[in-house]
C-alpha positions, 0 to 999 in steps of 0.5 A: 499500500502507498505510503506518505510522509507526514509531518506535524507542526510545531512538534516537527514530528515526522511519521510515515502513513498509509494511503486513507489513514486518518490524520488522528491515527498518524498523529498518535503514531507520531506521538502527537496527541490530539484532543478527540473526546468522541473517540474518533467518531467525527461528533465532538468537533475538538480534533481541528487541525490545518493541513498546510501542505498536501492532500486530504480527503474529508469524510462528510460531517457537519462539524466543518463548515465551507469557510473552514475547508477553504482555510484547510481545516479538517477534523483529524478523525474524519480526514484521510491522507492522500499525499505527503502532508504538512499538518498544524495541530493548534493549541486548542486541539492538543493534548498536553502532557508533562515531560516524564522526568527522573525527579533527581531533585527530590529524593522521594520522587527520584527514579520516577519511572521505576524499571520492571525489575525494580517495581513491586512484584506484581506477579507473586500471586499464586495463579489459583484460578485459571482462565481461558484466553479470551481478551477483551479485544481481539483481532481476527485475520479474515479472507473474505469471498468477494461478492459476485452476482450469486452472493451480493450481500453488502460489505458490512454483512459480508464481514459480519458473516466472516466473523460468525464463521471464524469466531461464532460471534455475532457482531452487534454494533460499529461506529459510522466512521468504520462503515465509511471506510469499509468499502475501500479497505475491503477492495484495496486489501483484496478482500484480506483484512483484520477485523478488531473486535471489542467485548462490552457487557455481553455484546461484541463491537467492531472497533476497526478494519485493517488491511492485510493480516495485523492480527498479532498487532494487539496490545492492551494495558492493565492499571492499578490506580493506587492513592499513592502509586499508579502502576501499569503493565503492557500486555500483548492481548494475542499471547497474554505476554507481559511486555513490560511494567512501570509504576510512578507516584499518583500525581494527585498526592500534590492535592492531598495524601489520602482519598477524603482530602482529594474528595474535598479538593475536588469540590473546589473550582476546577478541583475535579479537573485538576485531580483528573488531569494529575492522574491522567499524566501518571497513566499517560506517562507509563503508557507512552514510555512503555510503548516507546520502550517496546516499539509498540504502535499506540493505535495497536493499543485497543484496550485499557483495564483500570482497577482502583478504589472507588475514588480513584475511579471516580477521578479517573473518569471525571465523576464528582465523588462528593457523595462518597464521603456524605452519609449514607456514603453512596457513590455515583457508580460502582460498576461502570460501563465500558467506555472509549479511552479517549473519553478518559483522555488516555492516549491509545487508539482513539476507539480503544476501550476502557474497562474498570473493575467493578467496586463494592462500596464508597471505600471498597473498590475494584482494586479489592474485587481484583485482589480477591480474583487474583488470590481465588478467595471466591473459590476456596473452601477454607477461610482465608484473609486478604490484607492489602496494605496501602494508603487505604488499608483494605481487609477481606475475609471469606471463601466460596460461601461468603466474602465480607470486606472493610477498609481503614484509612492508613495513610501513605507512609507504607507506600513511602510517602509522608515521611521524611526520607520516604520513597517508593520501591525502586532502586536505591530504596532501603528495604531491610535494616538491622541494628546492633544492639550493643553498638547501634551500628546500622547495616541495610539492604537496598533495591538493586544493591544501589547506593541508598536514596531513601527508605520504602514502606518495608524498609520503615517497618524493619526500622521501627522493628529493629529500633525496638528490639535494639532498645532505640525506640520506646513502646510509645514511639519515643526515641531514646538519646543515643550518641552519634546515632540520635540527634535533635531536630525541629520537631523532636529526635531522629535516628541516623539510618545512613549518612549522606556520604554513603548515600545518593542524597544531599542530606542523611537518611534519617527516621524521625519521631514524626515518621514513627507517629505516622507509622504508628497511626497507619499500623493501628488503622489496619490492625484495628480494622482486621481485628474488627472484621474478625470479631464481627463475623465471630472468627478467631486467627487460628481458624484461618488458613491463609493470610494473603499480604498484598501491597507494594512490599513484594517479598521484602516485608519482614513478617517478624518485623510487621508483627513486632510493630503490631501491624499484622496479628501474632500468629504462625508465620507459616500462614502468611502469603505474600501476593504483591500487587494483587490488584494489578494481577486481577486487572491483567487476568480480566484484560486477557479473559472475559471469563475473569471479567465475568467472575469479577462481576460475581465477586462484587455482587457478592461482597458485603461491605462492613462500614468501620465508621459506624461499627461499635468497638473500631475506635477502642480497637484503634486507640488501644493499637496506638502502641508498640506492638499493642496495649494488650501485649497478651496479644502478641506473646512473642513480642 
């Protein structure tokens, strides 16, 4: 097929594009992001561009006037390339994103985009449930029988018939732009084409038709949108292979550390728009970075599946979250219909589909549903416990007969934020610490064995446990005066973990009494929520078979340290199983299997939510847990 050179200004980016390809599609391949809120259907009129040189054909649309045409103005989604072109994308048609930065000036944000080997281990989850490979969007190569006088059904009916014969699928819908282009595409390709099909709540949609066999050029992204961290994976939908994994801080953190403060900020003028734009910067940064690294054309990214707590999903989709924090705490939506990625602002194929894992309640979202799915709690005979340690601590108790969930606001300390030297789990993060009882000398282990740049969540848990064990820290969280290692700061005392001479930082890496107070409150919230849920359902910890630990810790979390500080109950350590980022794992399962989507829907419909704010005894449990490990030491006989 004939190809042309397309230059986009003012970016001066150049790309080759086939004849009859839309300007919008060519721009995406060039890394030029044009506003197309309708997903390329020619409805919104926001993707106006100016063709300075060359020839383009315009499909019929009422969004362009005769005067516009005289000035060379086209809708990028409805204009097809007919020659070499120079195309200007005006400011009001652009979608701008901040440059991906390494954040070297901020030790908490250094290594802004972690490499796959440094990201929290998202594939630790035991694959209890196996699902058929039925991706939510698939590409099918078809060799159609050309029409003749004896077989003269329409082009679209002919395509649908071939799809039924090849896959047994009944296509229910397609966009007008696909129908307009279909005739030329089929004939130019000698009736050998690839159809892209997307599944939407039981129906099948024809998303696009391409010339030739492009069945293997089909990709998707799975995301876990956390309050503090956004993690994403690029998936080959044709093979289920994980191509790459990245994670970064959720840029919404600059507007508030937890969901409540962000909901409150969303009520300010333009607050919702700013929060939405912030998380989109994090998501699109990962999308663009992984696609560029692995030479994937963003036009071939046809599906994105997101798991996140209820507030994060509302902000992702620009939905007012205010009712989440108001009695009776009812969100606008728990189970979101499938929409176009462009409607949210994700820079992939404009007709690509965005799926969100269904949630359960205001404070138990799709991330919990995805975690339960990935761990197989809903299919287990024995009663198990899932504890997801993050900014929002979520706990699920149950098996195949029942599932009950609750959530507590823990704050971002365990995700390396809101603490003086905190960072996420990436190269240079101190993840294990040991303190000599006699000399108080500190030894530590960093991720990738790099020079230390800060302390991640598991490192803080280890640090507190070791400080308690060495007698540096009192049970109430006060640091004792130790020569050389302890010094006074503006708010209290601090303990030196690593000197700046031994680190990649401008100052010493320390843990302060304020840090310890944050950790104490976070661990108290999670422990109190776990105990309250267990008591509410009349279970004892010795009745639980497995306790799955999810979150950004990977295998670096020391269970003994977590028990020693009172974060986890003092039970047989053999009960604990690390499952890493179970939310991301569950999102990936659903992206590559329609069966997993159905299972997630079943989990969400079955799960009961326990609201701690009205649960008798929760605040008493929380107050009692504001001590290391607990005010009732009989609960922690081994510590």
